[in-house]
HTML snippet that shows the backbone in 3Dmol.js (N, CA, C, O; Angstrom):
<script src="https://3Dmol.org/build/3Dmol-min.js"></script>
<div id="view" style="width:600px;height:400px;position:relative"></div>
<script>
const pdb = `
ATOM      1  N   MET A   1       0.429  28.337  49.583  1.00  0.00           N
ATOM      2  CA  MET A   1       0.006  27.195  48.797  1.00  0.00           C
ATOM      3  C   MET A   1       0.801  27.184  47.483  1.00  0.00           C
ATOM      4  O   MET A   1       0.948  28.221  46.835  1.00  0.00           O
ATOM      5  N   ASN A   2       1.307  26.014  47.096  1.00  0.00           N
ATOM      6  CA  ASN A   2       2.070  25.866  45.867  1.00  0.00           C
ATOM      7  C   ASN A   2       1.129  25.587  44.703  1.00  0.00           C
ATOM      8  O   ASN A   2       0.282  24.697  44.795  1.00  0.00           O
ATOM      9  N   PRO A   3       1.262  26.329  43.614  1.00  0.00           N
ATOM     10  CA  PRO A   3       0.424  26.049  42.451  1.00  0.00           C
ATOM     11  C   PRO A   3       0.872  24.752  41.773  1.00  0.00           C
ATOM     12  O   PRO A   3       2.058  24.420  41.763  1.00  0.00           O
ATOM     13  N   ILE A   4      -0.077  24.041  41.218  1.00  0.00           N
ATOM     14  CA  ILE A   4       0.212  22.813  40.484  1.00  0.00           C
ATOM     15  C   ILE A   4       0.502  23.197  39.038  1.00  0.00           C
ATOM     16  O   ILE A   4      -0.267  23.930  38.418  1.00  0.00           O
ATOM     17  N   THR A   5       1.596  22.707  38.514  1.00  0.00           N
ATOM     18  CA  THR A   5       1.954  22.984  37.136  1.00  0.00           C
ATOM     19  C   THR A   5       1.575  21.788  36.275  1.00  0.00           C
ATOM     20  O   THR A   5       2.027  20.668  36.509  1.00  0.00           O
ATOM     21  N   ILE A   6       0.750  22.041  35.290  1.00  0.00           N
ATOM     22  CA  ILE A   6       0.340  20.991  34.360  1.00  0.00           C
ATOM     23  C   ILE A   6       0.834  21.384  32.980  1.00  0.00           C
ATOM     24  O   ILE A   6       0.539  22.474  32.491  1.00  0.00           O
ATOM     25  N   THR A   7       1.584  20.494  32.360  1.00  0.00           N
ATOM     26  CA  THR A   7       2.086  20.738  31.023  1.00  0.00           C
ATOM     27  C   THR A   7       1.201  20.003  30.034  1.00  0.00           C
ATOM     28  O   THR A   7       0.905  18.820  30.207  1.00  0.00           O
ATOM     29  N   LEU A   8       0.778  20.720  28.986  1.00  0.00           N
ATOM     30  CA  LEU A   8      -0.035  20.113  27.935  1.00  0.00           C
ATOM     31  C   LEU A   8       0.846  19.843  26.726  1.00  0.00           C
ATOM     32  O   LEU A   8       1.695  20.659  26.365  1.00  0.00           O
ATOM     33  N   LEU A   9       0.635  18.691  26.108  1.00  0.00           N
ATOM     34  CA  LEU A   9       1.412  18.298  24.939  1.00  0.00           C
ATOM     35  C   LEU A   9       0.552  18.359  23.682  1.00  0.00           C
ATOM     36  O   LEU A   9      -0.596  17.915  23.683  1.00  0.00           O
ATOM     37  N   SER A  10       1.105  18.902  22.631  1.00  0.00           N
ATOM     38  CA  SER A  10       0.421  18.925  21.338  1.00  0.00           C
ATOM     39  C   SER A  10       0.412  17.516  20.746  1.00  0.00           C
ATOM     40  O   SER A  10       1.118  16.624  21.215  1.00  0.00           O
ATOM     41  N   ARG A  11      -0.396  17.340  19.711  1.00  0.00           N
ATOM     42  CA  ARG A  11      -0.440  16.045  19.036  1.00  0.00           C
ATOM     43  C   ARG A  11       0.937  15.685  18.506  1.00  0.00           C
ATOM     44  O   ARG A  11       1.374  14.540  18.624  1.00  0.00           O
ATOM     45  N   GLN A  12       1.613  16.648  17.929  1.00  0.00           N
ATOM     46  CA  GLN A  12       2.944  16.392  17.379  1.00  0.00           C
ATOM     47  C   GLN A  12       3.921  15.954  18.476  1.00  0.00           C
ATOM     48  O   GLN A  12       4.736  15.058  18.258  1.00  0.00           O
ATOM     49  N   SER A  13       3.842  16.576  19.639  1.00  0.00           N
ATOM     50  CA  SER A  13       4.707  16.178  20.763  1.00  0.00           C
ATOM     51  C   SER A  13       4.376  14.774  21.234  1.00  0.00           C
ATOM     52  O   SER A  13       5.272  13.997  21.567  1.00  0.00           O
ATOM     53  N   VAL A  14       3.087  14.445  21.262  1.00  0.00           N
ATOM     54  CA  VAL A  14       2.669  13.098  21.665  1.00  0.00           C
ATOM     55  C   VAL A  14       3.189  12.083  20.657  1.00  0.00           C
ATOM     56  O   VAL A  14       3.677  11.020  21.040  1.00  0.00           O
ATOM     57  N   GLN A  15       3.089  12.402  19.381  1.00  0.00           N
ATOM     58  CA  GLN A  15       3.600  11.498  18.348  1.00  0.00           C
ATOM     59  C   GLN A  15       5.098  11.284  18.500  1.00  0.00           C
ATOM     60  O   GLN A  15       5.583  10.161  18.358  1.00  0.00           O
ATOM     61  N   THR A  16       5.820  12.333  18.783  1.00  0.00           N
ATOM     62  CA  THR A  16       7.270  12.227  18.958  1.00  0.00           C
ATOM     63  C   THR A  16       7.597  11.359  20.164  1.00  0.00           C
ATOM     64  O   THR A  16       8.471  10.497  20.087  1.00  0.00           O
ATOM     65  N   ARG A  17       6.912  11.576  21.263  1.00  0.00           N
ATOM     66  CA  ARG A  17       7.199  10.813  22.488  1.00  0.00           C
ATOM     67  C   ARG A  17       6.819   9.349  22.372  1.00  0.00           C
ATOM     68  O   ARG A  17       7.505   8.484  22.916  1.00  0.00           O
ATOM     69  N   THR A  18       5.722   9.061  21.663  1.00  0.00           N
ATOM     70  CA  THR A  18       5.229   7.681  21.597  1.00  0.00           C
ATOM     71  C   THR A  18       5.693   6.935  20.353  1.00  0.00           C
ATOM     72  O   THR A  18       5.579   5.711  20.290  1.00  0.00           O
ATOM     73  N   THR A  19       6.209   7.646  19.375  1.00  0.00           N
ATOM     74  CA  THR A  19       6.593   7.135  18.055  1.00  0.00           C
ATOM     75  C   THR A  19       5.395   6.631  17.254  1.00  0.00           C
ATOM     76  O   THR A  19       5.568   5.873  16.300  1.00  0.00           O
ATOM     77  N   LEU A  20       4.201   7.034  17.622  1.00  0.00           N
ATOM     78  CA  LEU A  20       2.995   6.643  16.894  1.00  0.00           C
ATOM     79  C   LEU A  20       2.722   7.641  15.772  1.00  0.00           C
ATOM     80  O   LEU A  20       2.985   8.836  15.915  1.00  0.00           O
ATOM     81  N   SER A  21       2.197   7.147  14.666  1.00  0.00           N
ATOM     82  CA  SER A  21       1.770   8.041  13.591  1.00  0.00           C
ATOM     83  C   SER A  21       0.442   8.676  14.002  1.00  0.00           C
ATOM     84  O   SER A  21      -0.201   8.238  14.956  1.00  0.00           O
ATOM     85  N   ARG A  22       0.049   9.697  13.279  1.00  0.00           N
ATOM     86  CA  ARG A  22      -1.226  10.369  13.574  1.00  0.00           C
ATOM     87  C   ARG A  22      -2.386   9.381  13.465  1.00  0.00           C
ATOM     88  O   ARG A  22      -3.245   9.333  14.345  1.00  0.00           O
ATOM     89  N   SER A  23      -2.414   8.598  12.394  1.00  0.00           N
ATOM     90  CA  SER A  23      -3.526   7.651  12.210  1.00  0.00           C
ATOM     91  C   SER A  23      -3.522   6.562  13.281  1.00  0.00           C
ATOM     92  O   SER A  23      -4.585   6.170  13.762  1.00  0.00           O
ATOM     93  N   SER A  24      -2.357   6.073  13.657  1.00  0.00           N
ATOM     94  CA  SER A  24      -2.282   5.063  14.718  1.00  0.00           C
ATOM     95  C   SER A  24      -2.735   5.644  16.055  1.00  0.00           C
ATOM     96  O   SER A  24      -3.439   4.986  16.822  1.00  0.00           O
ATOM     97  N   LEU A  25      -2.330   6.867  16.322  1.00  0.00           N
ATOM     98  CA  LEU A  25      -2.720   7.525  17.566  1.00  0.00           C
ATOM     99  C   LEU A  25      -4.236   7.614  17.670  1.00  0.00           C
ATOM    100  O   LEU A  25      -4.812   7.220  18.684  1.00  0.00           O
ATOM    101  N   TYR A  26      -4.884   8.128  16.633  1.00  0.00           N
ATOM    102  CA  TYR A  26      -6.338   8.288  16.683  1.00  0.00           C
ATOM    103  C   TYR A  26      -7.076   6.952  16.628  1.00  0.00           C
ATOM    104  O   TYR A  26      -8.161   6.830  17.195  1.00  0.00           O
ATOM    105  N   ALA A  27      -6.513   5.957  15.961  1.00  0.00           N
ATOM    106  CA  ALA A  27      -7.114   4.614  15.964  1.00  0.00           C
ATOM    107  C   ALA A  27      -7.078   4.023  17.370  1.00  0.00           C
ATOM    108  O   ALA A  27      -8.044   3.399  17.808  1.00  0.00           O
ATOM    109  N   MET A  28      -5.972   4.218  18.072  1.00  0.00           N
ATOM    110  CA  MET A  28      -5.854   3.709  19.438  1.00  0.00           C
ATOM    111  C   MET A  28      -6.798   4.445  20.382  1.00  0.00           C
ATOM    112  O   MET A  28      -7.353   3.840  21.299  1.00  0.00           O
ATOM    113  N   ILE A  29      -6.983   5.741  20.167  1.00  0.00           N
ATOM    114  CA  ILE A  29      -7.930   6.505  20.985  1.00  0.00           C
ATOM    115  C   ILE A  29      -9.336   5.948  20.764  1.00  0.00           C
ATOM    116  O   ILE A  29     -10.079   5.753  21.726  1.00  0.00           O
ATOM    117  N   ALA A  30      -9.708   5.692  19.508  1.00  0.00           N
ATOM    118  CA  ALA A  30     -11.036   5.168  19.182  1.00  0.00           C
ATOM    119  C   ALA A  30     -11.287   3.811  19.821  1.00  0.00           C
ATOM    120  O   ALA A  30     -12.421   3.494  20.180  1.00  0.00           O
ATOM    121  N   LYS A  31     -10.234   3.003  19.968  1.00  0.00           N
ATOM    122  CA  LYS A  31     -10.351   1.671  20.580  1.00  0.00           C
ATOM    123  C   LYS A  31     -10.228   1.713  22.095  1.00  0.00           C
ATOM    124  O   LYS A  31     -10.372   0.685  22.756  1.00  0.00           O
ATOM    125  N   GLY A  32      -9.963   2.893  22.656  1.00  0.00           N
ATOM    126  CA  GLY A  32      -9.774   3.010  24.098  1.00  0.00           C
ATOM    127  C   GLY A  32      -8.407   2.547  24.560  1.00  0.00           C
ATOM    128  O   GLY A  32      -8.219   2.246  25.739  1.00  0.00           O
ATOM    129  N   GLU A  33      -7.446   2.486  23.640  1.00  0.00           N
ATOM    130  CA  GLU A  33      -6.107   2.002  23.961  1.00  0.00           C
ATOM    131  C   GLU A  33      -5.114   3.126  24.246  1.00  0.00           C
ATOM    132  O   GLU A  33      -3.974   2.873  24.634  1.00  0.00           O
ATOM    133  N   PHE A  34      -5.555   4.369  24.050  1.00  0.00           N
ATOM    134  CA  PHE A  34      -4.722   5.532  24.334  1.00  0.00           C
ATOM    135  C   PHE A  34      -5.630   6.611  24.896  1.00  0.00           C
ATOM    136  O   PHE A  34      -6.778   6.724  24.466  1.00  0.00           O
ATOM    137  N   PRO A  35      -5.152   7.407  25.845  1.00  0.00           N
ATOM    138  CA  PRO A  35      -5.999   8.442  26.455  1.00  0.00           C
ATOM    139  C   PRO A  35      -6.489   9.472  25.435  1.00  0.00           C
ATOM    140  O   PRO A  35      -5.752   9.869  24.533  1.00  0.00           O
ATOM    141  N   SER A  36      -7.720   9.887  25.592  1.00  0.00           N
ATOM    142  CA  SER A  36      -8.285  10.927  24.732  1.00  0.00           C
ATOM    143  C   SER A  36      -7.687  12.279  25.084  1.00  0.00           C
ATOM    144  O   SER A  36      -7.333  12.524  26.237  1.00  0.00           O
ATOM    145  N   PRO A  37      -7.573  13.152  24.096  1.00  0.00           N
ATOM    146  CA  PRO A  37      -7.072  14.494  24.372  1.00  0.00           C
ATOM    147  C   PRO A  37      -8.156  15.361  25.000  1.00  0.00           C
ATOM    148  O   PRO A  37      -9.328  14.988  25.037  1.00  0.00           O
ATOM    149  N   ILE A  38      -7.743  16.512  25.486  1.00  0.00           N
ATOM    150  CA  ILE A  38      -8.696  17.500  25.964  1.00  0.00           C
ATOM    151  C   ILE A  38      -8.743  18.619  24.930  1.00  0.00           C
ATOM    152  O   ILE A  38      -7.733  18.940  24.305  1.00  0.00           O
ATOM    153  N   LYS A  39      -9.905  19.202  24.758  1.00  0.00           N
ATOM    154  CA  LYS A  39     -10.062  20.299  23.802  1.00  0.00           C
ATOM    155  C   LYS A  39      -9.647  21.586  24.492  1.00  0.00           C
ATOM    156  O   LYS A  39     -10.157  21.913  25.563  1.00  0.00           O
ATOM    157  N   ILE A  40      -8.723  22.318  23.880  1.00  0.00           N
ATOM    158  CA  ILE A  40      -8.264  23.555  24.493  1.00  0.00           C
ATOM    159  C   ILE A  40      -8.716  24.787  23.723  1.00  0.00           C
ATOM    160  O   ILE A  40      -8.616  25.905  24.229  1.00  0.00           O
ATOM    161  N   SER A  41      -9.212  24.593  22.501  1.00  0.00           N
ATOM    162  CA  SER A  41      -9.826  25.678  21.730  1.00  0.00           C
ATOM    163  C   SER A  41     -10.640  25.036  20.613  1.00  0.00           C
ATOM    164  O   SER A  41     -10.776  23.813  20.564  1.00  0.00           O
ATOM    165  N   GLY A  42     -11.171  25.844  19.731  1.00  0.00           N
ATOM    166  CA  GLY A  42     -12.036  25.342  18.670  1.00  0.00           C
ATOM    167  C   GLY A  42     -11.468  24.193  17.862  1.00  0.00           C
ATOM    168  O   GLY A  42     -12.165  23.212  17.603  1.00  0.00           O
ATOM    169  N   ARG A  43     -10.220  24.302  17.463  1.00  0.00           N
ATOM    170  CA  ARG A  43      -9.613  23.267  16.628  1.00  0.00           C
ATOM    171  C   ARG A  43      -8.333  22.699  17.215  1.00  0.00           C
ATOM    172  O   ARG A  43      -7.546  22.071  16.507  1.00  0.00           O
ATOM    173  N   ARG A  44      -8.127  22.910  18.472  1.00  0.00           N
ATOM    174  CA  ARG A  44      -6.862  22.499  19.101  1.00  0.00           C
ATOM    175  C   ARG A  44      -7.126  21.542  20.252  1.00  0.00           C
ATOM    176  O   ARG A  44      -7.986  21.793  21.096  1.00  0.00           O
ATOM    177  N   VAL A  45      -6.379  20.442  20.281  1.00  0.00           N
ATOM    178  CA  VAL A  45      -6.451  19.500  21.392  1.00  0.00           C
ATOM    179  C   VAL A  45      -5.055  19.316  21.962  1.00  0.00           C
ATOM    180  O   VAL A  45      -4.056  19.640  21.321  1.00  0.00           O
ATOM    181  N   ALA A  46      -5.006  18.791  23.174  1.00  0.00           N
ATOM    182  CA  ALA A  46      -3.722  18.527  23.824  1.00  0.00           C
ATOM    183  C   ALA A  46      -3.917  17.427  24.858  1.00  0.00           C
ATOM    184  O   ALA A  46      -5.039  17.117  25.257  1.00  0.00           O
ATOM    185  N   TRP A  47      -2.811  16.851  25.277  1.00  0.00           N
ATOM    186  CA  TRP A  47      -2.814  15.805  26.295  1.00  0.00           C
ATOM    187  C   TRP A  47      -2.016  16.285  27.490  1.00  0.00           C
ATOM    188  O   TRP A  47      -0.946  16.869  27.318  1.00  0.00           O
ATOM    189  N   PRO A  48      -2.515  16.050  28.710  1.00  0.00           N
ATOM    190  CA  PRO A  48      -1.685  16.342  29.885  1.00  0.00           C
ATOM    191  C   PRO A  48      -0.435  15.450  29.835  1.00  0.00           C
ATOM    192  O   PRO A  48      -0.530  14.249  29.580  1.00  0.00           O
ATOM    193  N   GLU A  49       0.709  16.040  30.077  1.00  0.00           N
ATOM    194  CA  GLU A  49       1.970  15.308  30.006  1.00  0.00           C
ATOM    195  C   GLU A  49       1.975  14.084  30.916  1.00  0.00           C
ATOM    196  O   GLU A  49       2.482  13.030  30.534  1.00  0.00           O
ATOM    197  N   THR A  50       1.422  14.214  32.101  1.00  0.00           N
ATOM    198  CA  THR A  50       1.410  13.079  33.032  1.00  0.00           C
ATOM    199  C   THR A  50       0.615  11.902  32.480  1.00  0.00           C
ATOM    200  O   THR A  50       0.969  10.748  32.722  1.00  0.00           O
ATOM    201  N   THR A  51      -0.457  12.184  31.738  1.00  0.00           N
ATOM    202  CA  THR A  51      -1.266  11.119  31.150  1.00  0.00           C
ATOM    203  C   THR A  51      -0.465  10.350  30.106  1.00  0.00           C
ATOM    204  O   THR A  51      -0.510   9.121  30.059  1.00  0.00           O
ATOM    205  N   VAL A  52       0.259  11.076  29.281  1.00  0.00           N
ATOM    206  CA  VAL A  52       1.087  10.432  28.250  1.00  0.00           C
ATOM    207  C   VAL A  52       2.230   9.656  28.905  1.00  0.00           C
ATOM    208  O   VAL A  52       2.521   8.528  28.507  1.00  0.00           O
ATOM    209  N   ASN A  53       2.873  10.252  29.901  1.00  0.00           N
ATOM    210  CA  ASN A  53       3.963   9.556  30.599  1.00  0.00           C
ATOM    211  C   ASN A  53       3.463   8.284  31.271  1.00  0.00           C
ATOM    212  O   ASN A  53       4.149   7.262  31.244  1.00  0.00           O
ATOM    213  N   ASP A  54       2.280   8.334  31.873  1.00  0.00           N
ATOM    214  CA  ASP A  54       1.699   7.142  32.509  1.00  0.00           C
ATOM    215  C   ASP A  54       1.440   6.043  31.479  1.00  0.00           C
ATOM    216  O   ASP A  54       1.690   4.867  31.744  1.00  0.00           O
ATOM    217  N   TRP A  55       0.935   6.430  30.300  1.00  0.00           N
ATOM    218  CA  TRP A  55       0.673   5.459  29.244  1.00  0.00           C
ATOM    219  C   TRP A  55       1.979   4.818  28.788  1.00  0.00           C
ATOM    220  O   TRP A  55       2.057   3.599  28.635  1.00  0.00           O
ATOM    221  N   ILE A  56       2.998   5.635  28.571  1.00  0.00           N
ATOM    222  CA  ILE A  56       4.299   5.106  28.152  1.00  0.00           C
ATOM    223  C   ILE A  56       4.846   4.141  29.211  1.00  0.00           C
ATOM    224  O   ILE A  56       5.340   3.064  28.875  1.00  0.00           O
ATOM    225  N   GLN A  57       4.759   4.523  30.470  1.00  0.00           N
ATOM    226  CA  GLN A  57       5.249   3.658  31.557  1.00  0.00           C
ATOM    227  C   GLN A  57       4.489   2.335  31.588  1.00  0.00           C
ATOM    228  O   GLN A  57       5.085   1.282  31.817  1.00  0.00           O
ATOM    229  N   SER A  58       3.179   2.385  31.360  1.00  0.00           N
ATOM    230  CA  SER A  58       2.393   1.145  31.368  1.00  0.00           C
ATOM    231  C   SER A  58       2.804   0.228  30.219  1.00  0.00           C
ATOM    232  O   SER A  58       2.803  -0.994  30.368  1.00  0.00           O
ATOM    233  N   ARG A  59       3.157   0.816  29.069  1.00  0.00           N
ATOM    234  CA  ARG A  59       3.621   0.015  27.940  1.00  0.00           C
ATOM    235  C   ARG A  59       4.973  -0.628  28.258  1.00  0.00           C
ATOM    236  O   ARG A  59       5.213  -1.779  27.892  1.00  0.00           O
ATOM    237  N   ILE A  60       5.833   0.093  28.922  1.00  0.00           N
ATOM    238  CA  ILE A  60       7.140  -0.442  29.320  1.00  0.00           C
ATOM    239  C   ILE A  60       6.950  -1.597  30.291  1.00  0.00           C
ATOM    240  O   ILE A  60       7.585  -2.642  30.150  1.00  0.00           O
ATOM    241  N   GLU A  61       6.085  -1.413  31.271  1.00  0.00           N
ATOM    242  CA  GLU A  61       5.874  -2.439  32.292  1.00  0.00           C
ATOM    243  C   GLU A  61       5.209  -3.685  31.737  1.00  0.00           C
ATOM    244  O   GLU A  61       5.442  -4.784  32.240  1.00  0.00           O
ATOM    245  N   SER A  62       4.379  -3.534  30.700  1.00  0.00           N
ATOM    246  CA  SER A  62       3.691  -4.696  30.146  1.00  0.00           C
ATOM    247  C   SER A  62       4.464  -5.351  29.007  1.00  0.00           C
ATOM    248  O   SER A  62       4.016  -6.351  28.447  1.00  0.00           O
ATOM    249  N   SER A  63       5.620  -4.795  28.661  1.00  0.00           N
ATOM    250  CA  SER A  63       6.422  -5.330  27.575  1.00  0.00           C
ATOM    251  C   SER A  63       7.068  -6.646  27.990  1.00  0.00           C
ATOM    252  O   SER A  63       7.566  -6.799  29.105  1.00  0.00           O
ATOM    253  N   SER A  64       7.043  -7.583  27.059  1.00  0.00           N
ATOM    254  CA  SER A  64       7.668  -8.887  27.340  1.00  0.00           C
ATOM    255  C   SER A  64       8.957  -9.065  26.545  1.00  0.00           C
ATOM    256  O   SER A  64       9.494 -10.170  26.468  1.00  0.00           O
ATOM    257  N   ILE A  65       9.444  -8.002  25.966  1.00  0.00           N
ATOM    258  CA  ILE A  65      10.681  -8.098  25.160  1.00  0.00           C
ATOM    259  C   ILE A  65      11.888  -8.000  26.081  1.00  0.00           C
ATOM    260  O   ILE A  65      13.026  -8.058  25.616  1.00  0.00           O
TER     261      ILE A  65
END
`;
const viewer = $3Dmol.createViewer("view");
viewer.addModel(pdb, "pdb");
viewer.setStyle({}, {cartoon: {color: "spectrum"}});
viewer.zoomTo();
viewer.render();
</script>
């Protein structure tokens, strides 16, 4: 059986990939416009890479530019 590899992204990595500021990122999460992170320790959160990639792809597909 092949193990599934899941990569977790830090907030800073998510900001770099999406070009969103910290405040914009959390505002979008509060509005349900961006996936919520998962808690990985007491003060640390992360996003599964596939979730962020899916969000980016959906933004590309819905772009009218």
